[in-house]
Backbone bond lengths (Angstrom), bond angles and torsions (degrees), N, CA, C in turn:
res aa  C-N    CA-C-N  psi(-1)  N-CA   C-N-CA  omega(-1)  CA-C   N-CA-C  phi
1 Q - - - 1.426 - - 1.596 107.18 -
2 V 1.354 111.75 134.89 1.460 117.66 -178.67 1.530 108.73 -91.23
3 L 1.350 114.33 135.29 1.482 120.17 -179.49 1.472 108.32 -145.04
4 L 1.339 119.22 129.99 1.461 123.52 171.27 1.574 105.85 -121.37
5 V 1.296 114.64 124.30 1.489 120.54 -177.60 1.487 112.21 -126.24
6 E 1.286 115.86 112.85 1.463 124.83 -178.06 1.465 111.20 -85.22
7 S 1.384 118.64 148.69 1.481 123.80 172.66 1.495 106.32 -153.04
8 G 1.337 112.90 169.17 1.523 120.98 171.82 1.510 112.20 102.52
9 G 1.309 119.73 -2.72 1.472 118.87 179.56 1.495 109.20 -68.33
10 G 1.301 117.41 173.44 1.442 124.61 178.67 1.474 113.82 169.74
11 S 1.329 114.89 -174.56 1.457 121.53 176.93 1.539 110.04 -107.13
12 V 1.296 115.93 126.36 1.451 120.24 177.14 1.474 112.11 -139.36
13 Q 1.346 116.46 163.63 1.410 121.17 175.73 1.554 112.44 -84.96
14 A 1.271 116.45 155.97 1.418 123.16 179.92 1.487 110.85 -52.40
15 G 1.281 120.45 133.34 1.416 124.16 -175.90 1.545 115.02 95.72
16 G 1.258 115.26 -9.39 1.498 121.43 -179.20 1.501 110.94 -82.77
17 S 1.323 114.77 -177.57 1.421 121.10 -175.09 1.626 110.00 -134.58
18 L 1.291 113.58 151.03 1.490 118.05 171.55 1.535 105.50 -142.21
19 R 1.304 111.67 159.29 1.493 122.47 173.16 1.471 108.88 -123.99
20 L 1.272 117.75 112.20 1.430 125.44 175.35 1.519 111.96 -90.43
21 S 1.297 117.64 142.18 1.478 123.37 -179.36 1.513 108.87 -128.24
22 C 1.303 116.96 147.32 1.412 124.48 171.89 1.527 111.79 -131.14
23 A 1.301 114.53 119.64 1.418 117.83 177.44 1.527 109.75 -89.65
24 V 1.315 116.15 125.42 1.443 122.34 -168.39 1.490 106.10 -111.51
25 F 1.335 115.62 119.36 1.501 123.30 176.88 1.454 113.48 -120.20
26 G 1.306 118.53 133.30 1.477 123.65 172.28 1.487 116.97 72.57
27 V 1.323 120.13 11.76 1.447 122.12 179.21 1.555 104.19 -92.54
28 T 1.277 119.38 110.81 1.444 122.93 -178.42 1.527 114.48 -116.98
29 S 1.292 118.97 -10.07 1.463 119.98 -170.28 1.520 110.71 -124.34
30 S 1.316 119.24 10.40 1.376 122.34 -179.32 1.484 115.04 -94.53
31 N 1.399 120.82 135.11 1.454 123.23 -178.24 1.493 114.04 -100.15
32 C 1.354 116.77 -5.49 1.383 124.26 -176.40 1.509 113.40 -140.79
33 L 1.350 115.95 134.69 1.434 122.07 172.73 1.536 110.28 -122.38
34 G 1.297 114.40 137.58 1.455 116.23 -176.87 1.488 118.02 -142.09
35 W 1.282 115.13 165.35 1.471 123.83 179.18 1.512 109.41 -111.99
36 Y 1.292 119.03 127.96 1.434 122.44 177.87 1.528 106.45 -125.44
37 R 1.302 114.73 168.75 1.475 122.02 179.63 1.492 108.53 -150.59
38 Q 1.370 110.65 147.18 1.497 120.42 174.30 1.457 110.75 -134.36
39 A 1.330 115.44 117.84 1.357 125.35 174.21 1.483 111.99 -82.77
40 L 1.379 119.48 152.34 1.422 121.22 -179.57 1.582 113.46 -55.31
41 G 1.307 117.50 121.86 1.409 119.21 179.37 1.488 116.99 85.52
42 K 1.384 114.55 0.62 1.450 120.45 -176.83 1.520 110.72 -115.36
43 E 1.294 118.95 163.96 1.416 124.37 173.74 1.588 110.75 -77.69
44 R 1.351 115.32 151.73 1.499 119.81 178.93 1.485 108.97 -67.33
45 E 1.261 120.78 137.74 1.449 126.67 178.77 1.509 110.50 -129.20
46 G 1.315 113.01 144.28 1.476 116.46 172.46 1.532 110.11 -79.14
47 V 1.200 120.86 146.53 1.472 126.15 176.22 1.442 115.31 -120.66
48 A 1.399 120.89 -33.03 1.434 120.61 -177.76 1.545 105.39 -157.94
49 A 1.364 110.34 147.53 1.551 113.99 -179.59 1.496 103.22 -145.48
50 I 1.373 113.65 159.33 1.380 123.02 174.72 1.445 112.02 -138.73
51 H 1.314 120.14 134.29 1.474 123.10 179.79 1.531 107.76 -90.50
52 S 1.301 114.71 162.56 1.431 120.32 177.10 1.476 115.72 -62.09
53 D 1.333 115.92 -17.40 1.531 120.21 175.99 1.431 114.37 -91.75
54 G 1.476 115.36 3.19 1.466 121.76 176.40 1.452 116.56 95.62
55 T 1.344 118.01 -8.41 1.463 120.91 176.71 1.589 109.65 -66.15
56 T 1.274 115.06 136.34 1.426 121.98 177.64 1.501 111.40 -121.88
57 T 1.361 112.30 152.97 1.478 120.56 177.26 1.555 108.15 -138.25
58 Y 1.257 113.58 151.76 1.601 121.36 179.87 1.455 105.33 -140.64
59 I 1.349 111.57 150.35 1.472 119.62 165.65 1.523 110.05 -73.54
60 D 1.272 117.18 157.28 1.515 119.48 -168.96 1.527 110.25 -65.68
61 S 1.270 117.80 -32.93 1.462 118.95 -175.64 1.505 117.45 -65.31
62 V 1.371 111.95 -18.65 1.511 118.33 -175.64 1.527 110.87 -110.79
63 K 1.297 118.18 -10.60 1.460 122.07 -177.00 1.503 110.26 -52.35
64 G 1.294 117.86 132.25 1.471 120.81 179.87 1.456 114.69 85.78
65 R 1.325 119.23 -17.07 1.486 122.81 177.00 1.458 112.72 -109.60
66 F 1.356 120.74 -35.28 1.449 123.27 -178.63 1.496 110.25 -105.85
67 T 1.334 118.29 142.75 1.456 124.72 177.07 1.479 108.28 -131.70
68 I 1.348 117.31 121.82 1.462 120.91 174.21 1.434 111.20 -100.75
69 S 1.377 116.84 142.37 1.401 123.81 -175.48 1.498 112.46 -147.01
70 Q 1.304 120.62 157.86 1.470 117.86 176.17 1.538 106.48 -136.86
71 D 1.299 112.76 151.69 1.477 120.11 175.35 1.514 106.89 -127.62
72 P 1.384 116.58 90.21 1.418 119.98 -175.81 1.483 114.22 -56.37
73 A 1.368 114.36 -37.56 1.479 116.16 -175.68 1.493 110.88 -64.40
74 N 1.376 120.58 -27.01 1.460 123.55 174.08 1.498 115.57 -105.48
75 N 1.326 117.01 12.76 1.429 120.42 178.87 1.505 113.28 52.80
76 T 1.303 116.13 40.28 1.481 116.62 -175.24 1.582 111.85 -130.46
77 L 1.373 109.34 134.95 1.472 118.55 177.93 1.511 104.27 -107.89
78 S 1.320 119.53 137.54 1.490 124.73 -178.72 1.492 112.93 -126.34
79 L 1.353 115.44 157.08 1.423 119.53 172.54 1.523 107.78 -140.53
80 Q 1.279 119.83 111.74 1.406 127.24 178.74 1.554 104.79 -86.19
81 I 1.325 115.94 121.84 1.491 120.30 177.28 1.494 110.06 -117.40
82 N 1.292 112.46 118.42 1.563 117.12 175.29 1.482 109.18 -115.59
83 S 1.340 111.45 170.49 1.514 117.90 -177.33 1.406 114.88 42.14
84 L 1.330 116.27 58.31 1.497 120.34 -175.04 1.526 111.48 -67.75
85 R 1.245 117.44 145.64 1.441 125.58 176.15 1.517 113.87 -120.84
86 P 1.289 118.81 153.60 1.450 120.04 -177.03 1.609 110.19 -56.26
87 E 1.313 116.10 -31.67 1.483 119.07 -179.52 1.511 111.31 -73.63
88 D 1.352 118.77 -5.78 1.455 118.45 172.98 1.561 111.91 -85.73
89 T 1.329 115.26 -2.98 1.486 118.53 176.61 1.533 111.57 -59.27
90 A 1.314 118.26 123.36 1.492 123.54 -174.08 1.484 111.06 -179.73
91 M 1.290 118.39 164.14 1.374 125.36 165.31 1.573 108.41 -81.19
92 Y 1.314 112.66 126.75 1.520 116.79 -178.66 1.513 108.51 -107.09
93 Y 1.331 112.20 133.36 1.454 119.34 179.38 1.526 110.30 -123.54
94 C 1.282 116.51 151.15 1.459 120.62 168.92 1.562 109.21 -105.62
95 A 1.261 112.06 153.27 1.487 117.04 -176.97 1.526 113.66 -148.43
96 A 1.301 117.09 155.75 1.438 120.53 -179.20 1.509 109.94 -120.22
97 G 1.292 118.15 128.82 1.408 123.87 -175.56 1.549 115.02 -143.24
98 Q 1.326 120.39 -160.44 1.412 122.11 -172.86 1.526 113.59 -110.57
99 E 1.345 114.61 -61.43 1.475 119.38 -174.79 1.513 111.45 -96.95
100 L 1.286 113.92 147.55 1.485 121.42 178.86 1.497 105.01 -86.10
101 W 1.364 119.65 122.91 1.390 125.36 177.51 1.534 104.89 -116.22
102 H 1.329 115.23 -171.33 1.462 121.90 178.86 1.540 111.22 -75.28
103 G 1.299 115.52 96.75 1.448 121.94 177.77 1.483 114.85 72.30
104 S 1.345 117.38 15.79 1.501 126.92 175.94 1.497 114.01 -156.06
105 C 1.324 112.27 -177.59 1.523 119.55 179.44 1.480 107.52 -116.75
106 G 1.306 114.95 142.82 1.456 119.39 172.51 1.495 107.66 -89.71
107 G 1.373 118.43 153.77 1.451 119.80 177.29 1.502 113.48 62.67
108 V 1.327 114.85 45.00 1.454 118.16 179.30 1.564 106.01 -69.36
109 A 1.322 112.82 131.76 1.473 121.30 174.87 1.466 117.82 -114.51
110 Y 1.280 116.43 -17.18 1.459 120.34 -173.68 1.573 108.71 -138.54
111 W 1.345 115.88 139.94 1.451 124.14 179.28 1.525 110.95 -128.72
112 G 1.336 113.79 146.04 1.418 116.14 166.73 1.557 110.85 -85.54
113 R 1.332 118.23 -175.77 1.429 122.64 -178.41 1.548 113.49 -92.18
114 G 1.353 113.04 -17.05 1.491 118.29 177.45 1.472 116.49 99.09
115 T 1.337 113.91 155.62 1.395 123.75 172.42 1.513 109.07 -135.79
116 Q 1.350 113.63 136.91 1.452 118.24 -170.20 1.523 110.65 -87.59
117 V 1.374 116.42 135.25 1.466 124.35 172.43 1.549 108.35 -119.21
118 T 1.300 112.89 122.20 1.438 118.73 176.96 1.489 110.94 -122.40
119 V 1.348 115.82 128.04 1.469 119.43 -175.48 1.554 107.24 -123.08
120 S 1.346 114.27 124.44 1.432 120.87 -175.84 1.568 106.32 -107.10
121 S 1.381 109.13 147.12 1.473 115.05 -173.57 1.559 109.95 -89.43
C-alpha cells in the first residue's frame, strides 16, 4: 500500500522558518519526489523536486529559501523553508512521480493529503 503523509506545517510570522516532512511508504517505482503547494483560489504548483540520483530543482520564487532533501534510509522527504513570506501561505503536498521537471515531477502517481502553512505579515 502506498502512503504519503505530510507533517510540519503551522502558522508563522514572515521571516520565520518551517521544516516539512513527508513519510513515504510503499513507493518502490518512483524516480522523483516533489513538494507542491496550493493557495486558496489558485492552482496547485510544484515548488521543489528531487530525483533518485540526488538532482534537485526549484521554481524561481523559492530558490535560496527552500531546500528539498530525502533520507531513503528513513523513507522521508523533507522541505526546509526559510525566510517565509505571506505569499508562501498554502497547503503543501508531497508527491511521487517519474521524471524530474522544473520544480516538480512528471508522471505523478501518488499524493499526500497535505499540511497547511500560514504566514502572517
